[in-house]
C-alpha positions in Angstrom: 5.4 -16.3 -29.9 2.1 -16.8 -28.2 0.2 -14.0 -26.4 1.8 -14.3 -22.9 5.2 -14.6 -24.2 4.7 -11.5 -26.1 3.4 -9.7 -23.0 6.5 -10.8 -21.0 8.9 -9.8 -23.6 7.3 -6.3 -23.9 7.3 -5.7 -20.1 10.8 -3.9 -19.9 10.0 -1.7 -22.8 6.5 -0.9 -21.2 8.2 0.0 -17.8 10.7 2.1 -19.4 8.2 4.1 -21.4 5.9 4.7 -18.5 8.6 5.8 -16.1 10.2 8.1 -18.5 10.6 11.5 -16.9 9.5 10.2 -13.4 12.4 10.3 -11.0 10.8 10.7 -7.6 9.0 7.9 -5.7 5.8 8.3 -3.5 6.1 7.7 0.2 4.1 4.4 -0.2 6.4 3.1 -2.9 9.4 3.6 -0.5 7.6 1.7 2.1 6.9 -1.2 -0.3 10.5 -1.2 -1.4 11.5 -1.6 2.3 9.2 -4.6 2.5 10.7 -6.0 -0.6 14.2 -5.7 0.8 13.1 -7.4 4.0 11.6 -10.2 2.0 14.9 -10.8 0.0 16.9 -10.5 3.3 14.8 -13.4 4.8 13.1 -11.2 7.4 9.6 -12.2 8.5 7.1 -10.1 6.7 3.7 -10.8 4.9 4.5 -12.4 1.5 1.4 -11.0 0.0 0.4 -7.3 -0.1 -2.8 -6.0 -1.6 -2.4 -2.4 -2.7 -5.8 -0.6 -3.1 -6.7 2.9 -4.0 -8.6 5.2 -6.3 -7.8 5.0 -10.0 -5.1 7.5 -10.9 -3.3 7.5 -7.5 0.0 5.9 -8.9 -0.3 2.3 -8.2 0.8 1.2 -11.6 3.8 3.5 -11.5 4.8 2.2 -8.2 4.8 -1.4 -9.4 6.8 -0.6 -12.5 9.4 1.3 -10.3 9.8 -1.7 -8.1 10.0 -4.1 -11.1 12.7 -1.9 -12.7 14.8 -2.2 -9.7 14.4 -6.0 -9.2 13.7 -7.3 -12.7 16.4 -10.0 -12.5 14.2 -11.8 -9.9 10.8 -10.2 -10.5 7.9 -9.9 -13.1 5.3 -7.3 -13.7 2.0 -8.5 -15.2 -0.9 -6.3 -16.2 -4.0 -8.3 -15.4 -6.0 -6.2 -17.9 -3.8 -7.8 -20.6 -4.2 -11.2 -19.1 -8.0 -10.8 -19.2 -8.1 -9.5 -22.8 -6.2 -12.7 -23.9 -8.1 -15.0 -21.6 -5.0 -16.1 -19.6 -5.2 -17.2 -16.0 -2.5 -16.3 -13.4 -1.4 -20.0 -13.3 -0.8 -20.1 -17.1 1.1 -16.8 -17.0 3.3 -18.3 -14.2 4.1 -21.4 -16.3 5.6 -19.0 -19.0 7.4 -17.0 -16.4 9.0 -20.3 -15.2 10.3 -21.0 -18.8 11.6 -17.3 -19.1 13.6 -17.7 -15.9 14.5 -21.4 -16.5 13.3 -22.5 -13.1 10.1 -22.7 -11.1 10.2 -19.3 -9.6 9.4 -18.8 -6.0 10.1 -22.4 -5.1 13.7 -22.4 -4.0 14.8 -18.8 -4.8 13.2 -15.5 -3.8 11.0 -14.1 -6.5 8.7 -11.1 -6.7 5.5 -11.0 -8.6 3.8 -7.7 -9.3 0.2 -7.9 -10.5 -1.6 -4.8 -11.6 -5.5 -4.6 -11.2 -5.6 -8.3 -10.1 -9.4 -8.1 -9.3 -10.0 -7.9 -13.1 -9.5 -11.6 -13.4 -12.0 -14.3 -12.4 -11.2 -16.6 -9.6 -8.2 -14.4 -8.8 -8.5 -14.9 -5.0 -8.2 -18.7 -5.3 -5.3 -18.5 -7.9 -3.3 -16.3 -5.5 -4.1 -18.5 -2.6 -2.6 -21.5 -4.6 0.3 -19.5 -5.7 1.1 -18.4 -2.2 0.8 -22.0 -0.7 2.7 -23.8 -3.5 5.5 -21.3 -4.0 7.0 -20.7 -0.5 9.7 -18.2 -1.7 7.4 -15.9 -3.7 6.3 -12.4 -2.7 3.1 -11.1 -4.4 2.1 -7.4 -4.5 -1.2 -6.9 -6.3 -3.1 -3.8 -6.9 -6.9 -3.1 -7.3 -8.9 0.1 -7.8 -11.7 -1.3 -5.7 -11.5 -1.9 -1.9 -14.7 -4.0 -2.3 -13.1 -6.4 -4.8 -10.1 -7.1 -2.5 -12.0 -8.5 0.4 -11.9 -12.3 0.4 -11.9 -14.9 3.1 -9.5 -16.9 1.1 -6.8 -14.2 1.5 -7.4 -12.2 4.6 -5.1 -14.6 6.7 -2.3 -14.4 4.1 -2.4 -10.8 2.8 -1.6 -7.5 4.2 -3.4 -4.4 2.8 -2.1 -1.0 2.1 -4.3 1.9 1.0 -3.0 4.4 -1.6 -4.3 7.9 -1.4 -3.8 11.1 -3.6 -0.7 13.2 -3.1 -0.2 14.7 0.4 1.0 18.3 0.2 4.6 17.2 1.1 4.6 14.7 -1.6 3.3 17.2 -4.1 6.0 19.7 -3.2 8.6 17.1 -3.5 7.5 15.3 -6.7 5.9 18.0 -8.8 7.6 21.2 -7.5 11.0 19.6 -6.5 10.8 21.2 -3.1 11.9 18.6 -0.3 10.6 18.9 3.3 12.4 16.3 5.3 10.7 13.5 7.3 12.4 14.9 10.4 11.0 18.4 9.9 7.5 17.1 9.1 7.5 14.9 12.2 8.6 17.8 14.4 5.7 19.9 13.1 3.2 17.2 13.8 4.6 16.5 17.3 4.3 20.2 18.2 0.7 20.4 16.8 -0.8 17.1 18.0 1.2 16.3 21.1 2.6 19.4 22.6 -0.1 21.7 21.5 2.3 24.2 20.7 2.8 26.7 17.7 5.4 25.2 15.4 7.1 28.6 14.9 10.8 27.6 14.5 9.6 24.8 12.0 7.4 27.2 10.2 10.3 29.5 9.5 12.4 26.5 8.5 9.7 25.6 5.9 9.9 29.1 4.6 13.5 29.0 4.0 13.2 25.8 2.1 10.5 27.3 -0.1 12.5 30.4 -0.8 10.8 33.2 -2.7 7.7 31.1 -3.6 4.4 31.7 -1.8 3.3 28.7 0.3 -0.3 29.8 0.0 0.0 29.9 -3.8 1.6 26.4 -3.7 -1.1 25.1 -1.4 -3.9 26.5 -3.6 -2.3 24.8 -6.7 -2.0 21.6 -4.8 -5.7 21.2 -3.9 -6.4 21.7 -7.6 -4.0 19.0 -8.7 -3.5 16.5 -5.9 -4.0 13.4 -8.0 -0.7 11.9 -9.3 -2.0 12.0 -12.9 -1.3 15.7 -12.7 2.3 14.7 -13.5 1.2 13.8 -17.0 -1.8 16.1 -17.5 -2.6 19.6 -16.9 -5.5 22.1 -16.9 -8.6 20.9 -18.8 -7.0 17.6 -19.8 -6.4 16.8 -16.0 -10.0 17.6 -15.1 -11.4 15.7 -18.1 -9.3 12.7 -16.9 -10.7 12.9 -13.4 -14.3 13.0 -14.9 -13.6 10.0 -17.1 -12.0 8.1 -14.1 -15.2 8.7 -12.1 -17.4 7.4 -15.0 -15.2 4.2 -15.1 -15.6 3.7 -11.4 -19.3 4.0 -11.7 -20.1 2.4 -15.0 -17.4 -0.4 -15.0 -16.4 -1.1 -11.4 -19.9 -0.9 -9.7 -21.5 -3.5 -12.0 -18.5 -5.7 -11.9 -17.7 -5.8 -8.2 -21.0 -4.8 -6.5 -23.6 -6.1 -8.9 -25.3 -2.7 -9.2 -28.2 -2.7 -11.5 -27.9 -0.6 -14.7 -30.8 1.8 -13.8 -29.0 2.7 -10.5 -25.7 3.5 -12.1 -26.9 6.9 -13.6 -28.2 7.7 -10.1 -24.7 7.0 -8.6 -23.2 9.5 -11.1 -25.9 12.0 -10.2 -25.3 11.4 -6.4 -21.5 12.1 -6.6 -22.3 15.3 -8.7 -24.8 16.4 -6.1 -22.3 15.9 -3.3 -19.7 17.9 -5.1 -21.9 21.0 -5.0 -22.9 21.1 -1.4 -21.0 21.5 1.9 -19.9 18.3 3.7 -22.8 18.8 6.2 -25.3 19.4 3.4 -25.5 15.7 2.2 -28.7 14.4 3.5 -30.2 11.0 2.6 -33.6 12.4 2.7 -32.7 15.3 0.3 -30.8 13.1 -2.2 -33.6 10.6 -2.2 -36.1 13.3 -3.0 -33.9 15.1 -5.6 -33.0 12.0 -7.5 -36.3 10.2 -7.2 -34.9 7.1 -5.5 -35.6 5.4 -2.1 -33.6 6.1 1.0 -32.4 2.5 0.9 -30.8 3.1 -2.6 -29.3 6.4 -1.5 -27.7 4.8 1.4 -26.4 1.9 -0.9 -25.0 4.5 -3.3 -23.1 6.5 -0.5 -21.7 3.2 0.7 -20.5 2.2 -2.8 -19.0 5.6 -3.4 -17.1 5.3 -0.1 -15.9 1.9 -0.8 -14.6 3.2 -4.1 -12.6 5.7 -2.1 -14.2 8.7 -3.7 -15.8 10.0 -0.6 -15.7 9.2 3.1 -18.3 9.9 5.8 -17.7 11.4 9.3 -20.0 10.9 12.3 -20.7 13.4 15.0 -18.6 12.9 18.1 -20.5 11.1 20.9 -23.6 10.7 18.8 -25.7 7.6 19.4 -24.1 4.8 17.5 -27.5 3.4 16.5 -27.3 5.9 13.8 -24.7 4.4 11.6 -24.9 6.6 8.5 -22.4 9.4 8.6 -23.7 13.0 8.6 -20.8 14.7 6.9 -19.3 13.5 3.6 -15.8 14.7 2.2 -14.1 13.9 -1.0 -10.7 12.1 -0.6 -9.4 14.3 -3.4 -10.2 18.0 -3.4 -9.5 18.4 -7.1 -12.1 15.6 -7.8 -14.7 17.8 -6.1 -13.5 20.7 -8.2 -13.6 18.7 -11.5 -17.2 17.7 -10.9 -18.4 21.2 -9.9 -16.4 23.1 -12.6 -18.8 22.6 -15.5 -21.5 24.4 -13.6 -19.3 27.4 -12.8 -19.2 26.7 -9.1 -15.5 26.9 -8.6 -15.5 29.8 -6.3 -18.4 28.5 -4.3 -16.6 25.3 -3.4 -13.1 26.4 -2.5 -13.8 26.5 1.3 -15.1 22.9 0.9 -11.9 22.0 -0.9 -9.7 23.3 1.9 -11.8 21.5 4.5 -11.6 18.4 2.4 -7.8 18.7 2.1 -7.5 18.9 5.9 -9.7 15.8 6.3 -7.7 13.9 3.8 -4.4 14.5 5.7 -6.1 13.7 9.0 -7.5 10.5 7.5 -3.9 9.4 6.7 -2.7 10.2 10.3 -5.6 9.0 12.5 -8.0 6.1 12.3 -10.9 7.7 14.1 -12.1 11.2 13.1 -15.4 12.9 14.1 -16.9 16.3 13.9 -18.8 18.3 16.7 -20.6 21.7 17.2 -17.4 23.2 18.4 -14.9 21.9 15.7 -15.0 20.8 12.1 -12.9 17.8 13.0 -12.3 16.0 16.5 -9.6 13.4 16.9 -10.6 11.9 20.4 -8.2 12.5 23.1 -5.8 14.3 20.8 -7.2 17.5 19.3 -10.2 19.4 17.8 -9.6 21.3 14.5 -11.5 24.3 13.2 -10.9 25.2 9.5 -11.2 28.9 8.6 -11.8 30.3 12.1 -15.5 31.2 11.7 -16.5 29.4 14.9 -15.1 30.2 18.3 -13.5 27.0 19.3 -13.1 25.6 22.7 -9.9 25.3 24.5 -7.8 22.6 22.9 -9.2 23.3 19.4 -6.7 24.2 16.8 -7.7 26.8 14.2 -6.3 26.5 10.7 -6.3 29.5 8.4 -5.0 30.2 4.9 -2.5 32.8 5.9 1.4 32.8 5.8 1.8 34.1 9.4 2.6 32.4 12.8 3.7 33.4 16.2 3.0 36.1 18.6 0.5 34.2 20.6 -1.9 33.9 17.6 -4.4 31.0 17.9 -4.6 30.2 14.2 -1.8 28.6 12.3 -1.3 28.3 8.6 -3.4 25.5 7.1 -0.5 23.9 5.0 1.6 23.3 8.1 -0.7 20.3 8.9 0.2 18.7 5.6 3.9 19.2 5.2 
């Protein structure tokens, strides 16, 4: 048995082992499953989906869950395994054809799931050829780098889907076994963002679902373990895994996908550590440049790379001159990553407010394409709403104040912060 035959024969065992104890599915997995069912039902949908997101957000688990449900006409391949054995996608597909005793994806529907496809050389061209020559194949491929996924070869053929850390609602459902229905979640958002009303009735419904547990305690737990790897690791092991993941992004992904010179890599790590310790509005190119002893150009480049890696994201001031393109406020897309970086220095208590603000931003970022900040509000969604986190500033009319309290109603302006994210 050669290397690829060994990989293919072990796939069902690998899937079963990785999925042991994992029963629930993330929202994006269900969305992918719907697209797969549409494909098998001959509905017109994209036959290639590029799934990208930060390491540790559950992309591999999602592919294995889909493979397990469709393995009679599907195959999962770890491109890391292919790379280690110097196997091209085309060569692997020849063995898949032999295994299924037909040229898959030619006359019958077939699903190919490729994990970390951007590890492979010439992967864009190979996927293009696969797509063009096998009209009944659907490809779902993952990458931990949004930079690596961009390709003029594929942009007309492939749809993209971003994978983020857990939302609070996903966290409650998957880790705490507390289910908030889609219908209830949509009602809350409609009242907040469209009707500009207090979701009082919905709030009490959420409390009845939670039971005797404290929503505030659950929310505080959530922002400390919002990455899906918290399903497998806890406490210091979880935070160590996050730190290790960041090092892999910087020291493995940056040189490979962005041709970052080695002397700048340590500056990238120092930059992300620096950002974790200051408020979102405290990140200044000039200050980082001075502190780390690098040029403003290099600082801007590092901020862009860290953003492309989906570790952080910048927010511009609302209405500011667009000639100034660099965002002035920077947020972590995972609050617990900020905590993991600041924790060794004993700064946990100092950054909790930043973590809450970051969590609000992460949820807004999933709901809206354009988010800004202003003097009157921490976040502004144009023509929809302004949001102030913590209530320290007196917001203008139309600005929603979110507070870490478990009270609502009675004409109070603030509403509980966790209602935005269920």
